[in-house]
C-alpha positions as CSV (number, residue, x, y, z in Angstrom):
1,M,-108.4,52.2,-17.7
2,K,-110.9,50.7,-15.6
3,L,-109.5,50.7,-12.3
4,F,-111.6,51.7,-9.6
5,N,-114.6,49.1,-8.9
6,K,-117.7,51.0,-7.8
7,S,-119.0,48.3,-5.6
8,H,-116.5,49.5,-2.5
9,S,-118.6,52.3,-2.2
10,K,-121.9,50.2,-0.8
11,N,-119.8,49.4,1.9
12,S,-117.1,52.9,2.2
13,E,-116.8,55.8,2.4
14,W,-115.0,58.8,3.7
15,Y,-113.8,59.1,7.4
16,F,-112.3,62.1,8.5
17,P,-112.4,61.2,12.5
18,G,-113.5,64.9,14.1
19,G,-113.6,66.0,18.4
20,K,-114.7,69.4,20.1
21,D,-112.5,72.3,20.5
22,L,-109.8,69.8,17.9
23,Q,-106.9,72.7,15.9
24,M,-107.7,73.8,13.1
25,E,-105.7,72.5,10.0
26,S,-105.5,75.0,7.1
27,G,-104.2,74.0,2.8
28,S,-100.4,74.4,4.2
29,N,-99.5,70.9,5.5
30,V,-96.1,71.6,6.6
31,S,-95.3,67.7,6.4
32,L,-95.8,68.0,2.8
33,E,-94.2,71.8,2.0
34,M,-90.7,70.3,2.4
35,F,-90.9,68.0,-0.6
36,K,-92.3,70.1,-3.1
37,D,-88.8,71.7,-4.4
38,N,-88.0,68.6,-5.9
39,P,-91.0,66.4,-5.8
40,L,-90.4,64.0,-8.0
41,D,-86.9,63.4,-7.0
42,S,-88.1,63.2,-3.5
43,L,-91.1,60.8,-4.7
44,A,-88.3,58.7,-6.0
45,R,-85.7,58.9,-3.0
46,E,-88.6,57.9,-0.7
47,I,-90.5,55.1,-2.6
48,C,-87.7,53.0,-3.1
49,Q,-86.0,53.6,0.1
50,N,-89.1,52.3,1.8
51,S,-89.0,49.1,-0.9
52,L,-85.8,48.2,-0.5
53,D,-86.1,48.2,3.6
54,A,-89.0,46.0,2.9
55,G,-87.1,43.2,0.8
56,I,-87.0,39.5,1.5
57,E,-84.4,38.6,3.2
58,G,-81.9,36.2,2.1
59,S,-83.5,37.0,-1.3
60,N,-81.3,37.0,-4.3
61,K,-83.3,38.6,-6.4
62,P,-83.5,42.6,-6.6
63,V,-86.2,44.6,-4.8
64,R,-88.3,45.5,-8.4
65,V,-90.2,48.7,-8.7
66,E,-92.6,49.6,-11.3
67,F,-94.3,53.2,-12.3
68,T,-96.7,53.4,-14.4
69,S,-99.3,56.9,-15.2
70,F,-102.8,56.6,-16.7
71,K,-106.2,58.2,-16.7
72,V,-109.4,56.6,-14.7
73,K,-112.5,58.0,-15.0
74,A,-113.3,60.6,-12.2
75,E,-116.3,58.5,-11.6
76,N,-114.2,55.1,-10.3
77,I,-112.4,57.7,-7.8
78,P,-113.4,55.9,-4.4
79,G,-116.0,58.3,-2.6
80,Y,-115.9,60.8,-5.8
81,L,-120.1,61.5,-5.4
82,E,-119.0,61.8,-1.4
83,L,-115.8,64.4,-2.1
84,K,-117.4,66.6,-5.1
85,Y,-121.1,67.1,-3.4
86,E,-120.2,67.3,0.0
87,V,-116.9,67.2,1.5
88,I,-115.5,69.8,-0.4
89,N,-118.1,72.4,0.3
90,K,-117.9,71.6,3.7
91,A,-114.2,72.8,3.1
92,M,-114.8,76.1,1.1
93,K,-117.2,77.2,3.8
94,Q,-114.7,76.9,6.5
95,W,-112.2,78.9,4.9
96,P,-112.9,81.9,2.5
97,N,-110.8,84.0,4.1
98,E,-108.1,81.9,4.1
99,Q,-106.6,82.3,0.0
100,K,-104.0,79.0,0.0
101,T,-106.6,77.1,1.0
102,M,-109.5,77.9,-1.3
103,S,-106.9,78.1,-4.3
104,M,-106.3,74.2,-3.4
105,L,-109.8,73.0,-2.5
106,R,-111.1,74.9,-6.1
107,K,-108.4,73.4,-7.7
108,M,-109.6,69.7,-6.1
109,D,-113.4,70.7,-7.5
110,R,-112.0,71.2,-10.7
111,I,-110.5,68.6,-11.3
112,L,-113.5,66.3,-9.9
113,K,-115.6,67.9,-12.9
114,N,-113.0,66.4,-15.1
115,K,-113.9,63.0,-17.1
116,F,-110.7,62.2,-16.6
117,V,-108.0,62.0,-13.5
118,N,-104.3,61.0,-13.6
119,V,-103.0,58.4,-11.4
120,L,-99.2,57.6,-10.9
121,K,-99.4,53.9,-10.0
122,I,-96.1,52.7,-7.7
123,S,-95.7,49.2,-6.7
124,D,-93.4,46.8,-5.4
125,Y,-92.2,43.0,-6.1
126,N,-89.4,40.9,-4.2
127,T,-90.2,42.4,-0.5
128,T,-92.9,40.8,2.4
129,G,-95.3,43.8,1.7
130,L,-96.8,46.3,4.4
131,R,-96.5,44.0,7.6
132,K,-99.4,45.0,10.7
133,E,-96.2,47.2,12.3
134,N,-95.6,48.8,9.7
135,W,-99.2,49.2,8.3
136,K,-100.0,51.0,11.7
137,S,-97.1,53.8,11.3
138,L,-97.6,54.3,7.8
139,I,-101.7,55.2,8.2
140,E,-102.5,56.0,11.8
141,Q,-99.0,57.1,13.6
142,V,-97.2,60.4,12.7
143,G,-93.8,60.7,13.2
144,S,-93.1,57.7,13.1
145,S,-91.5,54.8,11.0
146,V,-91.3,51.1,12.1
147,K,-88.6,48.7,10.0
148,K,-87.8,45.2,10.1
149,D,-84.6,46.0,12.1
150,S,-82.1,49.3,12.9
151,S,-79.9,49.3,9.9
152,S,-83.0,50.3,7.7
153,A,-83.1,53.8,5.6
154,G,-86.2,55.0,7.3
155,S,-86.2,56.4,10.9
156,F,-88.5,59.7,11.2
157,G,-91.6,58.9,9.4
158,I,-91.3,62.1,7.3
159,G,-91.0,60.4,3.9
160,K,-94.6,59.2,3.8
161,G,-95.8,62.6,2.9
162,A,-94.0,62.4,-0.2
163,P,-96.5,60.8,-2.2
164,F,-99.5,63.4,-1.3
165,A,-97.2,66.6,-2.2
166,V,-97.6,65.4,-6.3
167,S,-101.0,64.3,-5.9
168,D,-103.3,67.5,-6.4
169,L,-106.6,65.6,-4.7
170,R,-103.8,64.8,-2.2
171,M,-105.2,61.8,-2.1
172,V,-103.1,58.1,-2.0
173,L,-104.8,54.6,-2.0
174,Y,-102.3,51.6,-0.4
175,S,-103.4,47.8,-0.9
176,T,-100.6,45.9,-0.1
177,L,-100.5,41.4,0.4
178,A,-98.2,40.9,3.8
179,D,-98.5,38.1,6.0
180,E,-101.3,39.0,7.1
181,G,-103.5,39.1,3.7
182,I,-104.6,41.7,1.7
183,K,-105.5,44.9,2.9
184,S,-106.1,48.5,1.3
185,I,-107.0,51.8,2.4
186,G,-107.5,55.4,1.0
187,V,-105.6,58.5,2.6
188,M,-106.5,62.1,2.0
189,K,-104.2,64.6,3.7
190,F,-107.1,67.8,4.0
191,V,-108.1,70.3,5.6
192,S,-110.6,70.3,8.9
193,Y,-114.2,71.8,9.0
194,K,-117.0,72.2,10.9
195,D,-119.1,68.7,10.7
196,K,-122.0,66.9,12.4
197,L,-122.0,64.3,14.5
198,N,-124.9,63.0,16.2
199,G,-126.6,66.8,16.0
200,K,-123.3,67.9,17.5
201,T,-120.8,69.6,16.1
202,I,-117.6,69.2,15.5
203,I,-113.7,69.8,14.1
204,T,-112.9,67.5,11.6
205,Q,-108.8,66.7,11.7
206,G,-107.3,67.6,8.5
207,T,-106.6,63.5,7.7
208,G,-109.6,61.3,6.2
209,Y,-109.4,58.0,5.6
210,Y,-111.8,55.8,3.0
211,G,-111.8,52.7,4.9
212,E,-114.3,50.1,5.4
213,N,-118.1,51.4,6.7
214,G,-116.6,54.7,7.1
215,S,-113.7,54.1,9.5
216,K,-110.0,54.0,9.2
217,K,-110.3,50.0,9.3
218,P,-109.2,48.6,5.7
219,I,-110.9,47.1,2.8
220,S,-110.1,43.3,2.8
221,K,-109.0,43.5,-1.5
222,D,-107.2,45.6,-3.3
223,F,-108.1,48.6,-5.3
224,G,-106.7,47.6,-8.7
225,L,-109.9,45.4,-10.1
226,G,-111.4,46.0,-13.3
227,G,-109.4,44.2,-15.9
228,E,-106.2,43.8,-13.4
229,I,-105.5,40.9,-11.8
230,S,-106.0,40.6,-7.8
231,R,-101.9,40.8,-6.4
232,T,-100.7,37.1,-5.4
233,E,-97.3,38.0,-4.7
234,K,-96.8,39.6,-1.4
235,G,-95.9,43.5,-2.1
236,T,-97.2,46.9,-2.2
237,D,-99.5,48.8,-4.7
238,I,-99.6,52.8,-4.2
239,Y,-102.0,54.6,-6.1
240,I,-101.3,58.5,-6.2
241,I,-104.5,60.3,-7.0
242,G,-104.8,63.3,-9.0
243,F,-100.7,63.3,-10.4
244,N,-100.1,66.7,-10.2
245,Q,-100.4,67.7,-14.8
246,E,-97.1,70.0,-14.7
247,L,-94.6,66.7,-13.5
248,M,-96.6,64.3,-15.3
249,E,-95.7,65.7,-18.9
250,N,-91.8,65.3,-17.8
251,W,-91.9,62.4,-15.1
252,T,-90.4,59.4,-17.0
253,K,-87.0,61.2,-17.5
254,E,-87.3,63.2,-13.4
255,I,-87.4,59.7,-12.2
256,T,-84.7,58.3,-14.8
257,Y,-82.3,60.6,-14.0
258,S,-83.5,60.3,-10.0
259,L,-82.9,57.3,-9.9
260,A,-79.9,56.9,-11.2
261,N,-78.6,59.8,-8.9
262,N,-79.4,58.5,-5.9
263,F,-79.5,54.7,-6.5
264,L,-76.4,54.3,-8.1
265,F,-75.1,51.9,-6.0
266,S,-78.0,50.1,-5.1
267,F,-78.6,48.9,-9.2
268,Y,-74.8,48.5,-8.9
269,T,-75.4,45.6,-5.8
270,N,-78.3,44.4,-8.2
271,K,-80.1,45.4,-5.0
272,L,-82.5,46.9,-7.3
273,E,-84.6,47.2,-10.6
274,V,-86.9,49.7,-12.0
275,V,-89.4,49.5,-14.2
276,I,-90.8,52.5,-15.8
277,D,-93.8,52.9,-17.8
278,N,-94.5,49.4,-18.3
279,K,-91.6,50.5,-21.1
280,Y,-88.1,50.9,-19.4
281,M,-85.9,48.3,-17.5
282,L,-83.8,50.3,-14.9
283,D,-80.8,48.2,-14.1
284,Y,-77.2,49.1,-13.3
285,S,-76.8,47.6,-17.3
286,K,-78.4,50.9,-18.3
287,M,-76.2,53.5,-15.9
288,N,-73.7,53.6,-18.9
289,K,-76.3,55.4,-21.7
290,I,-77.2,57.4,-18.7
291,I,-74.1,59.0,-17.4
292,E,-73.3,59.7,-21.2
293,E,-76.6,61.3,-21.4
294,I,-75.4,63.6,-18.6
295,R,-71.9,64.5,-19.5
296,N,-73.0,65.7,-22.7
297,D,-75.7,68.0,-21.3
298,K,-74.6,71.2,-19.6
299,K,-78.6,70.9,-17.7
300,L,-78.0,67.5,-16.4
301,L,-74.2,68.2,-15.8
302,R,-74.8,71.2,-13.2
303,K,-77.7,69.2,-11.9
304,Y,-76.1,65.2,-11.5
305,E,-72.4,66.9,-11.6
306,Y,-70.7,64.0,-9.2
307,L,-73.1,61.4,-10.9
308,P,-70.7,60.3,-13.8
309,G,-67.5,60.5,-11.0
310,Y,-68.9,57.7,-9.1
311,Y,-70.0,55.4,-11.9
312,D,-66.2,55.9,-13.1
313,V,-65.3,54.9,-9.8
314,L,-67.1,51.3,-10.1
315,Q,-66.5,51.1,-14.1
316,D,-62.1,51.2,-13.4
317,E,-61.4,47.5,-12.9
318,D,-58.4,48.8,-10.4
319,H,-60.2,51.0,-8.9
320,K,-58.9,50.3,-4.4
321,E,-61.1,49.0,-2.1
322,F,-60.2,49.6,2.0
323,N,-62.0,48.2,4.7
324,L,-63.1,50.4,7.7
325,T,-61.2,48.9,10.8
326,G,-61.0,50.6,14.2
327,F,-63.9,51.3,15.7
328,K,-64.4,48.4,18.1
329,E,-64.5,50.6,20.9
330,Y,-68.1,52.1,19.2
331,G,-69.5,48.6,18.6
332,I,-68.5,48.9,15.4
333,K,-66.5,45.6,14.4
334,D,-63.6,45.8,11.5
335,G,-65.0,45.5,7.2
336,E,-68.7,46.9,8.5
337,A,-67.9,49.7,5.4
338,I,-66.0,49.4,3.1
339,L,-64.1,52.8,0.9
340,Y,-63.5,52.7,-3.2
341,T,-61.2,54.9,-4.7
342,S,-60.6,55.2,-8.0
343,N,-58.3,58.4,-9.5
344,K,-59.7,57.6,-13.3
345,G,-62.3,59.4,-15.2
346,D,-64.1,62.5,-14.2
347,V,-62.7,63.3,-10.7
348,N,-64.5,64.9,-8.7
349,R,-62.8,65.1,-4.9
350,R,-65.7,63.7,-3.2
351,V,-67.2,61.1,-1.6
352,L,-70.8,59.0,-2.2
353,M,-72.2,58.5,1.5
354,T,-74.8,55.7,1.6
355,R,-75.5,53.1,3.8
356,N,-77.0,49.8,3.6
357,A,-79.6,50.2,1.2
358,G,-78.0,51.9,-0.9
359,M,-78.9,54.8,-1.6
360,K,-77.3,58.4,-1.4
361,I,-77.0,60.1,1.7
362,K,-74.3,62.7,0.6
363,D,-71.7,64.2,-0.8
364,L,-68.9,64.4,0.9
365,N,-65.9,66.8,0.1
366,R,-63.3,68.9,1.7
367,I,-61.4,66.0,1.6
368,S,-58.3,67.1,-0.2
369,S,-57.6,70.4,-2.9
370,I,-54.7,68.1,-4.3
371,I,-54.9,64.4,-4.5
372,K,-57.3,63.8,-8.0
373,F,-60.0,60.5,-6.6
374,S,-63.6,59.7,-7.1
375,G,-65.1,57.3,-3.9
376,I,-67.7,55.6,-2.6
377,F,-68.3,54.9,1.1
378,Y,-70.6,52.1,1.8
379,A,-71.5,51.0,5.2
380,H,-72.9,47.6,4.7
381,G,-72.7,46.7,8.5
382,K,-75.6,46.4,11.3
383,N,-73.8,47.9,13.9
384,I,-72.6,51.0,11.9
385,N,-76.1,51.4,10.2
386,G,-77.7,51.3,13.4
387,I,-75.4,54.4,14.6
388,L,-75.5,56.3,11.5
389,K,-79.8,56.1,11.3
390,Q,-79.5,57.4,14.9
391,L,-77.1,60.4,13.3
392,E,-79.1,61.0,10.5
393,N,-81.3,64.2,9.7
394,P,-85.0,63.8,8.8
395,N,-84.3,64.2,4.9
396,H,-81.9,61.5,4.9
397,N,-79.4,63.6,3.3
398,D,-76.7,64.1,5.7
């Protein structure tokens, strides 16, 4: 599959901003390491959460997210020759005694010497795309998260590191169509190295950009060329370049179970649908099959032990619903949240805590050791979401 048009290289190149006496950044990037324990789970959560937050207000269509894997010729990666023969060599000379960094650089070098490179493409539809303020937060800022309103999920700007954590090249290409038109840029979470600028020695920062004329200015056309129709519908395409080979072997199953576990209520309320590898449409109608697979597999049941109980709540036609009341003094109107409970099926004595987008935040336990029940707490009101957003931790799991 041809993806990248080599003509980009005529007007674009990798740009690693630098200056005098900057702090050197090695390959140990904390914002990426935090996702390494469960990289695909983190990726699924962060990507779908962001897409749900960008959903078109008032639309009755679910946000659609598509995950697709394929290979591209290494030579078609933006800035391929520059990375292979210049950038990585300069970085290796800078870090000869840093074992972890050198291991990372050698792996990058091996990947670029292969004929083909793995790519995971993630696209969303029925969204606004990345508007100007969202683009600036995603590409240019650290620790920033600009959302369309206070009830959106993200708040720390840390989740943007999740796609880089599954890339052995630490390279992600963004292409979006929003109100401002099409714009694209490549971002690489690299390492610092010494370079020359106007005859003076500078130290580059760890992050590099593939933009127009060697800058952070985006390219005014998308990366998805060569046989792909240029995007005409608002939304965003993310290309994870150098998708980790080990993760690639079973990524479709991992993503499927993660989505069911983290977005059960989003599927139930028809806010989300996902297409996996052009073959499998995941929506609420598919949940029964997934839940049965989990119930009948001891390994899966250990990992997703509470999910069947939550699904049983939604499937129980006689489940109870309780509206939240009594918090007006905190600015929360009556009915801004609802608790669903059932004592049928695989009761787990826990409550799935979720907010506006429907993503799972945590399993609330220690409620009762006597009452047999499972529950789902859904905070859908604007005021309660604004408060809970301030209380949420950076990982969005408490």
